[in-house]
N, C-alpha and C positions, 0 to 999 in steps of 0.2 A: 475278590480274587480267588482263584483255585487254591485250596489250602496246601496242596503238595507240589505246586509249580513254583520253583525258585525264581523264575523269570517274570512273574506277574506280582504286582503289589497294588495296594490301595493307596490313594493319596487324595488330598483335597486341593492341592496346588500342583499343576502339571510342571511348574518351574520353567525357567528360561535362562539363557545366557546370551547376551548381545555384546559385541565388542566392535568398535569402529576406531581405526587408527589412520591418521593422516600425517604425512610428513614430506619434507622436501629438503634437499641439500643442494646448495649452489657453490661451486668452486670456480674461482676466477684467478687467472695467472697473468701477471704483467711484467715484462722485461724492462727494468729501469735502466739497465746498461748491459754491456756484454757479459758482466760477471755478477750482477745482482738482480734477483727476481723478487717480486712481491706476490704472495699467495694469500687469498682471502677464502675462508671456508665458512659459510653461513648455514645453519641447520635449524629446522623447526619440526617439532613433533607434537601431535595432539592425540590423546586417548580418551574415549568415552566408553564406559563399561557399565553394564547392568546385569545383575544376577539374582535369581530367586530359586530357592530349593526347599522342598518339603522334607525336612530332616528327620521327622518322626516316622515317616513311611506308613501313616494310617490315613483313614478317610476323615479323621477328626482334625479340626483347625487348631493345631498345636505345633509350635516350634518350626515355623516357616522362616528360614534365614533369608535375608536380603542384603545386597551390597550394591552401591552405586559409586562410581569414581569418575572424576574428570581431572585430567592432568595435561599441562602444557609445559613444553621445554623449548628453550631457545639458546643456541650457542653461537659464538662468533670467534674465529681465530684469524689473526693477521700475522703473517710470517715473512721475514726477509731471509733469503738464502743467498749465499755467495761464495766466491772463491777469491782468495788473495794470498799472494806469497806462497803458493803451493798448498795452502790449507783450505779446507771447506768449513763453512760456518753457517749457523742458523740462529736467528733471534726472533722472538715473537711475543705476542700478547694473546690471552685467552679469556673469554667471558662465558659464564653459564648461568642461566636462570631457570628454575623449576618451580611451578605452582601446582600443588596436588591437593585435591579435595576428595574425601571419601566419606561415605555414610554407610554404616553397617548396623545390623540389628536382627532381632528375633521377634516375630509377630506371633504371639500365643494368646491372642484375644479370641475366645471361643465364639463361634456363630451359633445359631439356633439348633442346627443339627448336632453339633458337638455337645451343647448343653443338654439336649434331650436324650442322647444315646450313650454318652461316655460315663464311665464310672466317676462319681463326684470326687473321689480321692485322687484321680489323675488329672484333674483340671486345675491349673495354676495360671489364672489370667494375668498376663503382663505383656508389655511390649517394650523392647529396648530400641534406642536409636542413638548411635554413637557417631558424632560428627568430628572429623579430623581435617585440619588444614595444615599442610607442611609446605614451607617455602625454603628454597635453597638459592643462594647467590654466591658465585665463586669467581674470583679474579686471579689471573696468573701472569707472570712474566717469566720468560725462559730464554736460555741461550746455550749453545753448544759449539765447540770447535774441534776439528780433527787435524792434527799436524802429523804428516808422514815422517817417519824415521827410517829412511832407506826404502827399499823396494817391498819389504815384507812386514814391516811393523809401523804402527802409528800410535800416537797418544791422543786420547779423546777426553775432553773435559767439558762438563756441563753444569749448569746451575738453574734451579727453578725456585721461584717464590710464589706461594699460593696463599690466598686469604679466602676462607669459607665462612659464610654466615648462614646458619640454619635456624628456622623458627618453626615451632609446632604448637598448635592450639588443639586441645582435646576437650570436647563437650559431650560427656556421656549423659544419658537420661534413661529412666525406667518408669513406666506407668503401670 
């Protein structure tokens, strides 16, 4: 690179960033009666991501960071809404599942060019690879009612119960 040009640098890894996201949401409404409706909301999301960066900014193969991730998410909500006795109410169930895998690390295993040209004091050959898997599962039940008190005021009361389960596995390594 030109020594006085701040916009030009040397690198051994041009790097990349790739991300693909897929998702879909489906909402269905069904009138069970004149005053009660059933709503179903289903959602799916998928993420695939890869990244590589030459973090040392030199032509030597040292400190190349990488990261790969795959994540899936699914949720489902069932909700009853209605009117009775002048009040509006809603009751429902909710479910969420997330499965996330990620691998990150640093590749600092020198190649022949790095070994031949670099100062031996700057070469620390190693490679890290950290694998993580995290899962989340969540359940909920909820309800809410609104009771009018005249033309300008109302009382709103609601309740939600949630149970979350989270699990994480971390497997670090360095060679």
